[in-house]
Structure formats: structure tokens, C-alpha cells
N, C-alpha and C positions, 0 to 999 in steps of 0.2 A: 646615419642610415643603417650601417652595418650592425650597430648595437641594437637598434630597434628591430631589425630583421631577426637577430639572434633571440631577442626576448619573445617575439611572436612565435618563432619556431619552438622555443622551449615551452611556452604556454600551450601550443597546439599538441606537442608531444605529451605533456602532462594530462591534457584533456582526454587524449586517446587512451593512455595507460589507465587513467582513473575510470573512464567509461568501460573499458574492457574488464577491469577488475570487478566492478559492480555487476556487470552482466555475467561474469564467470561465477560469482557467488550465487547469483540467482539461478543460473543454469545448473550448478552443482546441487542446489537445493531441490530443483525439480527432479534431478536424477535420483536423489535420496528418496523423494516422495514416491516416485514411480517404482523404485526398487522395493519400497515398503519398509515401515518402521516396526513391523510386528503387529500382531492382533491384540495385544494387551491394551486395554483402554482405561487403566487406572490413571490417576491424576498425573503422575510423572510422565507416563508414555504419551498421554494426551497433550500435555504442555510442550513436550519435546516435538511432537508432530506439528503442533500449532506454530511453534517458533520457526521451524523449518519452512512451513507453508507460508508464513508471513514474509519471510525472506524471499521466497520464490515469487510470491504474488506482488509484493509492494515495492521491492527495490527497483525494478525497472522504471516504475513511474516516478521514483525519486531521483532518477539519473540526472535530470537538469540541475537540481539543487546540488548534488554531490560534485558534479563537474564544475559548476560555477564556483563553489566554495574552494575547490582545489586550486583555482587560479590565484588565490591570495593566501592560502594556508598550507601548512606542511602536510605531508602524507599521513603522519600520525594523527593530526587534528582532523583530517578528512575521514580517516578510519573511525575516529571517535564520533564524528557526526553521523556516519552511517549506523554505528552501533547504537547511538541514542535514538535514532529513528526506529530501528528494529526493536529496541527495548520497549518502547511504548506499545507496539503491537504485541510483543511477547507478554507484557503485563495484562493485556486484554484477554489473553488466554485463560486466565483464572475465571473471569466472568463467562467466557465461552464454554468452559468446562461445566460450570453450574447450569447454564442454559441447556447444554447438551443432555444433561442428566434429568433436568426438571421438565422440559417441554417436549412433547411428542404428539403425533396424531396429525391427520390430514387437515383438520380445522386450524390447528396451530401453524402448520406450514402455510396454508392459504392466508392466514392473518399476517404472518411475517412477510410473505411475498407482497401482499397489498400495502402493508406499512412501508416497506422499502420502496415500492413504486411511487407511493404518494410523497415520501420524503424527497425523492428526486426533484419534485416540483416546488419545493418550499424555498423561501428566501434564505433560511438557515443553510441549506445545502449549497445554494449559490454563493453565499458569503464565505463559507469555509473553502469552497472550491476555488474562489477567486484568489485566496492566499496560496493555495496549492499550485495554482497555475502561474504564480508570479514569484518564482524563487529569487530573482534579482532584487526586487523590492524588499522581500523578506530579509535577505542578507544585508542589504544596505542599511536597514533600520535597526538591525540587531547584531551587527558584526562582532564576533569574538574569534580570535585566531589561535588560542591555546587549545590543548587537547580537552581540558575540562570545559572550556567554552564551546568547542565543537560538539561535544556530547550534549550540552545543554541546548544548543541550537537544533541539533537533530531531534531531541526530545520535544522541543517546542513545535517544530514543524510536524512531527509525528502526531501531536495532539490536534493540530489543525486537520491533518489527514484523517484522524479518527473521527472528528466532527463531520467530515465530508463522507466517510465511507462506512460508518458503523452499521448502517442498515443493511448494506450489502454483505457485511460479515455475518450479520444475524441470519441472512438468507443462507449463507454457506454452512452455518452450524445447525440451524433448525430445519430448514427445508431441504438442504442438500446433503446433510449428515457428513459434511467435509469430503464429499466425493471429488476426485481429481478432475473429472470433466467439468464439474461446476466451478471448481477453483480456477481452472484455466479460463473459462468464460468470464468469470467475475474479474479476474486479473486483466483481461483484455478490455473490459468495460471501464475499469479504473484507469488503465493507461490511456484509453481514448478520451475520457473526460478530463484527465489532468494534463495531458501532453499535446494531443492533436488539436488542430483548429476546429472551430465551430462547436464549442463545448455545449451550447444549448441543444444542438441537434443530438449529440450523444446522450445528454441527460434525458431528453424527451424520448429518445429511442429506448433507453434502458427502462424508463418508467413504463412505457407502453408494453414492453416485453414482460416486465414483472407483474403488471396488473393483469395481463392476458394469462400468465401462468397461474396467478391466484384464482382467477375465474375457472380455469381448467381444473385446478386442484379441487375446487368446491364441487364441480360438476361430475368429477370422477366417482 
């Protein structure tokens, strides 16, 4: 009994420390964003801002995955898991930079908003979201405990998350021009859909809001 109690205490401590570390990185990323990364918008500056923004926006919703993984893996492997997850979103920054340069105008914004709203209602969105909302099942079917394995797991989960949230990121780039207020709202929507109960409610609410914004953008 004493050994079992000690193990539970250790696991609880690890969960708190891991969760606090993830949230600290996300909070620091928000602080950097609010402080500003400069006005230069060449590719290096854009990609740096994008990577920091993805850490700020997406790490909180990955918290259940990271904490669960830490229960059976080392701190180094857990850090690699988080790095693999963020790396996927960092790589998306290349496409985001191209879209930011190539697409502009109210009609483009309205189109992206409408596309994102409609995607929220598709079976593809629901399928990707189901994986994002089930970190235990994801880890049980793919478990790797090394640092390299942790990075691969994080990247795999990041790809599912990309399938779930790519349209929202398109809204962030094209319609919102990477504004911090929009980033915060989208981060909250992502967290609600991936972590909170009643995911259908959050998906449908997000879809309705995006479609309403698309209509308002066209009418303006």
C-alpha cells in the first residue's frame, strides 16, 4: 500500500510539473507576441512569429496528450513529444507565409471564413477531432518511450491536429492577418473543441460564428 501510494504521489507530481511547464511555455509565447517581434515581415521574421504563435495557441490544447505521455516516459522524451507537435505547426508556417503574400481582399477573407465554417461541419473534421480528443487511445496504439519516439509521436499527433484545425489557421492568416485578438479567439475555439465536453456544440458554434462573419464580410 505504501509503495502504491508513493507511485501515485510521484505520478501526480509529474503531471503537475509537466502541465505547469507546458502552460509556462505557452504563456511565455503569448508574452513575446504581445511584446512584439518587430515590424519586419520577411520570411524569417514571419516564420519566427508563426512558430511562437503556434506554441502559444496550440500547446494548451495538447496538454492532455503531454501529461499522459509523461506518466510513462522520461522528461526528455516528453519534451521531444512537445517539440515534435510544435514542429509540425512550425512547418505549416511556410504555406502560411505564401498564403499571406498571395491572398488578400474582402472576397478572399469571406471565402476563407465560409470555407472554415463549412469544414467544421464535415465528417473529416469530426474524424480528425476524434483522435485529438482521445490522447489515451492515441498513445496506447502507438507507444514509443525514447526521445526519438516521443518526437515522432508528437509529430503524428500534430498531423492529426493539422487535419482538424487547418481551416481555422487559414482564417488566422488570410482573414485575420495574424492579429493577436483573432489568435486568442481561435486558440479558445481550438481548446474548447479538443478538450472541453460537448465537442459537437463547440464545433457547431464555431461554424455558425465563421459563417456569420463571412456573410458580414461580404455585406461590408
